[in-house]
TORBA-295174 format. One record per residue (C-alpha): residue number from 0; x, y, z; residue in one letter. Coordinates in Angstrom, 1 decimal, m for minus. Layout:
<recs>
rec seq:NUM, c1:X, c2:Y, c3:Z, type:a
...
</recs>
This chain:
<recs>
rec seq:0, c1:49.7, c2:54.9, c3:49.2, type:m
rec seq:1, c1:50.8, c2:58.2, c3:50.6, type:t
rec seq:2, c1:49.6, c2:59.0, c3:54.1, type:l
rec seq:3, c1:48.5, c2:62.5, c3:54.7, type:h
rec seq:4, c1:49.3, c2:64.1, c3:58.1, type:c
rec seq:5, c1:46.7, c2:66.6, c3:58.9, type:t
rec seq:6, c1:48.7, c2:68.2, c3:61.7, type:w
rec seq:7, c1:52.1, c2:68.2, c3:60.1, type:c
rec seq:8, c1:51.6, c2:71.3, c3:58.1, type:l
rec seq:9, c1:50.6, c2:73.5, c3:61.0, type:p
rec seq:10, c1:53.5, c2:72.3, c3:63.0, type:i
rec seq:11, c1:56.0, c2:73.0, c3:60.2, type:r
rec seq:12, c1:54.4, c2:76.5, c3:59.7, type:t
rec seq:13, c1:54.7, c2:77.2, c3:63.5, type:f
rec seq:14, c1:58.3, c2:76.0, c3:63.7, type:l
rec seq:15, c1:59.2, c2:78.0, c3:60.6, type:r
rec seq:16, c1:57.6, c2:81.2, c3:61.9, type:d
rec seq:17, c1:59.2, c2:80.7, c3:65.3, type:t
rec seq:18, c1:62.7, c2:80.3, c3:63.8, type:a
rec seq:19, c1:62.2, c2:83.4, c3:61.6, type:r
rec seq:20, c1:61.0, c2:85.4, c3:64.6, type:g
rec seq:21, c1:64.0, c2:84.3, c3:66.7, type:l
rec seq:22, c1:66.3, c2:85.3, c3:63.8, type:f
rec seq:23, c1:64.8, c2:88.7, c3:63.5, type:i
rec seq:24, c1:64.8, c2:89.3, c3:67.2, type:v
rec seq:25, c1:68.4, c2:88.1, c3:67.6, type:t
rec seq:26, c1:69.6, c2:90.0, c3:64.6, type:h
rec seq:27, c1:67.9, c2:93.2, c3:65.8, type:s
rec seq:28, c1:69.2, c2:92.6, c3:69.3, type:g
rec seq:29, c1:72.8, c2:92.3, c3:68.1, type:l
rec seq:30, c1:72.3, c2:95.3, c3:66.0, type:a
rec seq:31, c1:71.1, c2:97.3, c3:69.0, type:m
rec seq:32, c1:74.0, c2:96.1, c3:71.1, type:v
rec seq:33, c1:76.4, c2:97.2, c3:68.3, type:g
rec seq:34, c1:74.8, c2:100.6, c3:68.1, type:l
rec seq:35, c1:74.8, c2:100.9, c3:71.9, type:g
rec seq:36, c1:78.5, c2:100.0, c3:72.0, type:a
rec seq:37, c1:79.3, c2:102.5, c3:69.3, type:a
rec seq:38, c1:77.4, c2:105.2, c3:71.1, type:a
rec seq:39, c1:79.1, c2:104.4, c3:74.3, type:f
rec seq:40, c1:82.6, c2:104.6, c3:72.8, type:v
rec seq:41, c1:81.7, c2:107.9, c3:71.0, type:l
rec seq:42, c1:80.4, c2:109.3, c3:74.3, type:a
rec seq:43, c1:83.5, c2:108.3, c3:76.2, type:m
rec seq:44, c1:85.7, c2:109.8, c3:73.4, type:w
rec seq:45, c1:83.6, c2:113.1, c3:73.5, type:w
rec seq:46, c1:83.6, c2:113.3, c3:77.3, type:h
rec seq:47, c1:86.7, c2:111.6, c3:78.7, type:p
rec seq:48, c1:85.7, c2:112.6, c3:82.3, type:q
rec seq:49, c1:82.8, c2:110.2, c3:82.0, type:w
rec seq:50, c1:85.3, c2:107.4, c3:81.3, type:l
rec seq:51, c1:87.3, c2:108.3, c3:84.4, type:n
rec seq:52, c1:84.1, c2:108.4, c3:86.5, type:q
rec seq:53, c1:83.0, c2:105.0, c3:85.1, type:a
rec seq:54, c1:86.4, c2:103.5, c3:85.9, type:e
rec seq:55, c1:86.3, c2:104.8, c3:89.4, type:g
rec seq:56, c1:82.8, c2:103.4, c3:89.9, type:a
rec seq:57, c1:83.9, c2:100.0, c3:88.6, type:l
rec seq:58, c1:87.0, c2:99.9, c3:90.8, type:f
rec seq:59, c1:84.9, c2:100.9, c3:93.8, type:d
rec seq:60, c1:82.4, c2:98.2, c3:93.0, type:w
rec seq:61, c1:85.2, c2:95.6, c3:92.7, type:l
rec seq:62, c1:86.9, c2:96.7, c3:95.9, type:r
rec seq:63, c1:83.7, c2:96.5, c3:97.9, type:e
rec seq:64, c1:83.2, c2:92.9, c3:96.7, type:r
rec seq:65, c1:86.9, c2:92.0, c3:97.1, type:q
rec seq:66, c1:87.1, c2:91.0, c3:93.5, type:v
rec seq:67, c1:90.6, c2:90.4, c3:92.0, type:l
rec seq:68, c1:92.4, c2:91.7, c3:95.1, type:l
rec seq:69, c1:95.7, c2:90.4, c3:93.7, type:s
rec seq:70, c1:95.9, c2:93.2, c3:91.1, type:w
rec seq:71, c1:93.4, c2:95.8, c3:92.0, type:l
rec seq:72, c1:95.1, c2:98.7, c3:93.9, type:p
rec seq:73, c1:93.8, c2:99.7, c3:97.3, type:e
rec seq:74, c1:92.1, c2:103.1, c3:97.5, type:n
rec seq:75, c1:94.5, c2:104.5, c3:100.1, type:t
rec seq:76, c1:93.4, c2:108.1, c3:99.4, type:a
rec seq:77, c1:90.6, c2:107.6, c3:101.9, type:e
rec seq:78, c1:93.2, c2:106.9, c3:104.7, type:r
rec seq:79, c1:95.5, c2:109.8, c3:103.9, type:a
rec seq:80, c1:95.6, c2:112.7, c3:106.3, type:t
rec seq:81, c1:95.0, c2:115.3, c3:103.6, type:a
rec seq:82, c1:92.2, c2:117.4, c3:102.2, type:v
rec seq:83, c1:91.9, c2:119.8, c3:99.3, type:n
rec seq:84, c1:92.5, c2:123.5, c3:100.1, type:l
rec seq:85, c1:89.3, c2:124.3, c3:98.4, type:e
rec seq:86, c1:87.5, c2:122.5, c3:101.2, type:d
rec seq:87, c1:88.7, c2:125.1, c3:103.7, type:l
rec seq:88, c1:87.7, c2:128.6, c3:104.4, type:t
rec seq:89, c1:89.8, c2:131.3, c3:102.8, type:a
rec seq:90, c1:91.5, c2:132.1, c3:106.2, type:q
rec seq:91, c1:92.2, c2:128.4, c3:106.9, type:q
rec seq:92, c1:93.6, c2:127.9, c3:103.4, type:a
rec seq:93, c1:95.9, c2:130.9, c3:103.7, type:a
rec seq:94, c1:97.2, c2:129.5, c3:107.0, type:v
rec seq:95, c1:97.8, c2:126.1, c3:105.5, type:a
rec seq:96, c1:99.7, c2:127.5, c3:102.5, type:v
rec seq:97, c1:101.9, c2:129.8, c3:104.7, type:w
rec seq:98, c1:102.7, c2:127.0, c3:107.1, type:l
rec seq:99, c1:103.5, c2:124.7, c3:104.1, type:g
rec seq:100, c1:106.0, c2:127.2, c3:102.7, type:r
rec seq:101, c1:107.6, c2:127.9, c3:106.0, type:k
rec seq:102, c1:108.0, c2:124.3, c3:107.2, type:y
rec seq:103, c1:108.4, c2:122.7, c3:103.7, type:k
rec seq:104, c1:105.4, c2:120.5, c3:104.1, type:v
rec seq:105, c1:102.8, c2:119.7, c3:101.5, type:a
rec seq:106, c1:99.7, c2:122.0, c3:101.8, type:p
rec seq:107, c1:97.1, c2:119.2, c3:101.6, type:e
rec seq:108, c1:98.2, c2:117.4, c3:104.9, type:p
rec seq:109, c1:98.5, c2:120.8, c3:106.5, type:l
rec seq:110, c1:95.0, c2:121.6, c3:105.4, type:a
rec seq:111, c1:93.7, c2:118.6, c3:107.3, type:a
rec seq:112, c1:95.6, c2:119.6, c3:110.4, type:l
rec seq:113, c1:94.4, c2:123.2, c3:110.1, type:v
rec seq:114, c1:90.8, c2:122.2, c3:109.8, type:a
rec seq:115, c1:91.1, c2:119.8, c3:112.7, type:e
rec seq:116, c1:92.8, c2:122.5, c3:114.8, type:a
rec seq:117, c1:89.8, c2:124.8, c3:114.3, type:y
rec seq:118, c1:87.4, c2:122.0, c3:115.3, type:v
rec seq:119, c1:89.4, c2:121.1, c3:118.4, type:l
rec seq:120, c1:89.9, c2:124.8, c3:119.3, type:g
rec seq:121, c1:86.2, c2:125.3, c3:119.5, type:k
rec seq:122, c1:85.7, c2:122.1, c3:121.4, type:k
rec seq:123, c1:88.3, c2:122.8, c3:124.1, type:h
rec seq:124, c1:88.1, c2:126.6, c3:124.1, type:k
rec seq:125, c1:91.6, c2:127.1, c3:122.8, type:l
rec seq:126, c1:92.6, c2:129.4, c3:119.9, type:a
rec seq:127, c1:93.2, c2:127.2, c3:116.8, type:p
rec seq:128, c1:96.3, c2:129.2, c3:115.9, type:h
rec seq:129, c1:97.7, c2:128.5, c3:119.3, type:l
rec seq:130, c1:97.2, c2:124.8, c3:118.7, type:i
rec seq:131, c1:99.0, c2:125.1, c3:115.3, type:l
rec seq:132, c1:101.7, c2:127.2, c3:116.9, type:a
rec seq:133, c1:102.4, c2:124.4, c3:119.4, type:v
rec seq:134, c1:102.7, c2:121.9, c3:116.6, type:m
rec seq:135, c1:105.0, c2:124.1, c3:114.7, type:a
rec seq:136, c1:107.4, c2:124.6, c3:117.7, type:i
rec seq:137, c1:107.1, c2:121.1, c3:119.0, type:e
rec seq:138, c1:107.6, c2:119.1, c3:115.7, type:s
rec seq:139, c1:107.8, c2:121.4, c3:112.7, type:n
rec seq:140, c1:104.7, c2:119.4, c3:111.5, type:f
rec seq:141, c1:106.6, c2:116.1, c3:111.2, type:h
rec seq:142, c1:104.4, c2:113.4, c3:112.6, type:p
rec seq:143, c1:107.1, c2:110.8, c3:113.4, type:y
rec seq:144, c1:109.5, c2:112.9, c3:115.5, type:v
rec seq:145, c1:110.5, c2:111.6, c3:118.9, type:q
rec seq:146, c1:112.4, c2:113.4, c3:121.6, type:s
rec seq:147, c1:115.1, c2:111.9, c3:123.8, type:q
rec seq:148, c1:112.6, c2:112.0, c3:126.6, type:a
rec seq:149, c1:110.1, c2:109.9, c3:124.7, type:g
rec seq:150, c1:107.7, c2:112.6, c3:123.5, type:a
rec seq:151, c1:106.2, c2:111.6, c3:120.1, type:q
rec seq:152, c1:104.4, c2:112.9, c3:117.1, type:g
rec seq:153, c1:103.1, c2:116.3, c3:116.0, type:l
rec seq:154, c1:102.3, c2:117.6, c3:119.5, type:m
rec seq:155, c1:105.2, c2:115.7, c3:121.2, type:q
rec seq:156, c1:102.9, c2:114.0, c3:123.6, type:v
rec seq:157, c1:104.6, c2:111.8, c3:126.2, type:m
rec seq:158, c1:103.0, c2:108.6, c3:125.0, type:t
rec seq:159, c1:104.1, c2:106.5, c3:128.0, type:a
rec seq:160, c1:102.5, c2:109.1, c3:130.4, type:v
rec seq:161, c1:99.3, c2:109.5, c3:128.4, type:h
rec seq:162, c1:98.9, c2:105.9, c3:127.1, type:a
rec seq:163, c1:95.3, c2:105.8, c3:128.4, type:q
rec seq:164, c1:94.3, c2:108.7, c3:126.3, type:r
rec seq:165, c1:95.3, c2:106.7, c3:123.2, type:y
rec seq:166, c1:93.1, c2:103.7, c3:124.0, type:e
rec seq:167, c1:90.2, c2:105.3, c3:122.3, type:a
rec seq:168, c1:92.2, c2:105.5, c3:119.1, type:y
rec seq:169, c1:93.5, c2:101.9, c3:119.2, type:g
rec seq:170, c1:96.5, c2:102.1, c3:121.5, type:g
rec seq:171, c1:99.9, c2:103.7, c3:121.8, type:k
rec seq:172, c1:100.8, c2:103.3, c3:118.2, type:l
rec seq:173, c1:98.1, c2:105.9, c3:117.4, type:a
rec seq:174, c1:100.7, c2:108.4, c3:118.6, type:a
rec seq:175, c1:102.0, c2:108.3, c3:115.1, type:f
rec seq:176, c1:98.7, c2:109.0, c3:113.4, type:d
rec seq:177, c1:98.7, c2:112.8, c3:112.9, type:p
rec seq:178, c1:95.0, c2:113.4, c3:113.8, type:i
rec seq:179, c1:95.0, c2:111.1, c3:116.8, type:s
rec seq:180, c1:98.2, c2:112.7, c3:118.1, type:n
rec seq:181, c1:96.7, c2:116.1, c3:117.6, type:l
rec seq:182, c1:93.5, c2:115.3, c3:119.4, type:r
rec seq:183, c1:95.4, c2:113.7, c3:122.4, type:v
rec seq:184, c1:97.9, c2:116.6, c3:122.5, type:g
rec seq:185, c1:95.1, c2:119.2, c3:122.5, type:v
rec seq:186, c1:93.3, c2:117.4, c3:125.3, type:s
rec seq:187, c1:96.5, c2:117.4, c3:127.4, type:v
rec seq:188, c1:97.0, c2:121.1, c3:126.7, type:l
rec seq:189, c1:93.4, c2:121.9, c3:127.6, type:a
rec seq:190, c1:93.6, c2:120.0, c3:130.9, type:d
rec seq:191, c1:97.0, c2:121.7, c3:131.7, type:a
rec seq:192, c1:95.4, c2:125.1, c3:131.1, type:t
rec seq:193, c1:92.4, c2:124.3, c3:133.3, type:k
rec seq:194, c1:94.8, c2:122.9, c3:136.0, type:l
rec seq:195, c1:96.7, c2:126.2, c3:136.0, type:r
rec seq:196, c1:93.6, c2:128.3, c3:136.5, type:g
rec seq:197, c1:92.7, c2:128.9, c3:132.9, type:g
rec seq:198, c1:96.0, c2:130.7, c3:132.1, type:s
rec seq:199, c1:97.1, c2:129.8, c3:128.6, type:v
rec seq:200, c1:100.7, c2:130.8, c3:129.4, type:q
rec seq:201, c1:100.8, c2:128.7, c3:132.5, type:e
rec seq:202, c1:99.1, c2:125.9, c3:130.7, type:g
rec seq:203, c1:101.8, c2:125.9, c3:128.0, type:l
rec seq:204, c1:104.5, c2:125.8, c3:130.6, type:k
rec seq:205, c1:102.9, c2:122.9, c3:132.3, type:f
rec seq:206, c1:102.4, c2:121.2, c3:128.9, type:y
rec seq:207, c1:106.1, c2:121.5, c3:128.4, type:l
rec seq:208, c1:107.5, c2:120.3, c3:131.6, type:g
rec seq:209, c1:104.8, c2:119.7, c3:134.3, type:g
rec seq:210, c1:105.3, c2:120.8, c3:137.9, type:y
rec seq:211, c1:109.0, c2:120.4, c3:137.8, type:g
rec seq:212, c1:109.6, c2:123.1, c3:135.1, type:l
rec seq:213, c1:111.7, c2:126.0, c3:136.3, type:t
rec seq:214, c1:112.9, c2:127.5, c3:132.9, type:e
rec seq:215, c1:111.1, c2:127.1, c3:129.6, type:d
rec seq:216, c1:114.1, c2:128.0, c3:127.4, type:g
rec seq:217, c1:112.0, c2:130.5, c3:125.5, type:g
rec seq:218, c1:109.3, c2:128.0, c3:124.6, type:y
rec seq:219, c1:106.4, c2:130.1, c3:125.6, type:l
rec seq:220, c1:107.7, c2:133.2, c3:123.7, type:a
rec seq:221, c1:108.2, c2:131.0, c3:120.5, type:k
rec seq:222, c1:104.7, c2:129.6, c3:120.6, type:v
rec seq:223, c1:103.0, c2:132.9, c3:121.2, type:l
rec seq:224, c1:105.1, c2:134.6, c3:118.5, type:a
rec seq:225, c1:104.1, c2:131.9, c3:116.0, type:e
rec seq:226, c1:100.5, c2:132.3, c3:117.0, type:q
rec seq:227, c1:100.7, c2:136.0, c3:116.4, type:l
rec seq:228, c1:102.1, c2:135.4, c3:112.9, type:l
rec seq:229, c1:99.3, c2:132.9, c3:112.1, type:l
rec seq:230, c1:96.7, c2:135.5, c3:113.3, type:d
rec seq:231, c1:98.2, c2:138.0, c3:110.9, type:q
rec seq:232, c1:98.2, c2:135.5, c3:108.0, type:v
rec seq:233, c1:94.5, c2:134.6, c3:108.6, type:a
rec seq:234, c1:93.7, c2:138.4, c3:108.6, type:a
rec seq:235, c1:95.2, c2:138.8, c3:105.1, type:g
rec seq:236, c1:98.5, c2:140.3, c3:106.1, type:v
rec seq:237, c1:101.4, c2:139.2, c3:103.8, type:k
rec seq:238, c1:103.7, c2:137.7, c3:106.5, type:v
rec seq:239, c1:107.2, c2:136.8, c3:105.2, type:p
rec seq:240, c1:108.6, c2:133.3, c3:105.7, type:i
rec seq:241, c1:111.2, c2:133.7, c3:108.4, type:q
</recs>
């Protein structure tokens, strides 16, 4: 005798409908994923800049989470002392380009120094082109120069004498960081100028050799002449590279 299960048919119907629904949803979902992937590839091909932006965003996300550090390159551009010329005013950009041509230095690092010189000049009440002229005469814009007397970096600061000023930047090795050296050098020059009654000329002499200086060897004339050229460049004058 065959036993009839009154609840078997509804269960089979439910399972069959559920399986069919899952198949439809899964099939449709995969189709949507495929269409989405195809649209993404087409968009990346049509707008390659989007691909570059997406790659940059992915790399930044991985860096922040320290994922795959063994192969992922470090974003050292954020630590570089360089800015785009487009980020400067027209006058500042002209000065940076002219200095780069004269001293054979890339314009982007010079752009960063020019921008910083303008900020420091306003802060310490010194002409920014005077600050740039001091760098030019002292180091030719080479941040790792050291004199026989021990003066170091862009502004040729006596690191041993002014070690305390570098503490805010991490210590004496900051003398070889361009921006740190520039800030310390300008602070030394500003204090020297105040010490000499506000005279820029006397401040420059004191910056060069302190109280014991008797002859500047033409240093003052060179700095002021360079400042005058930079003033002319910023004013739009076509100054030849000498």
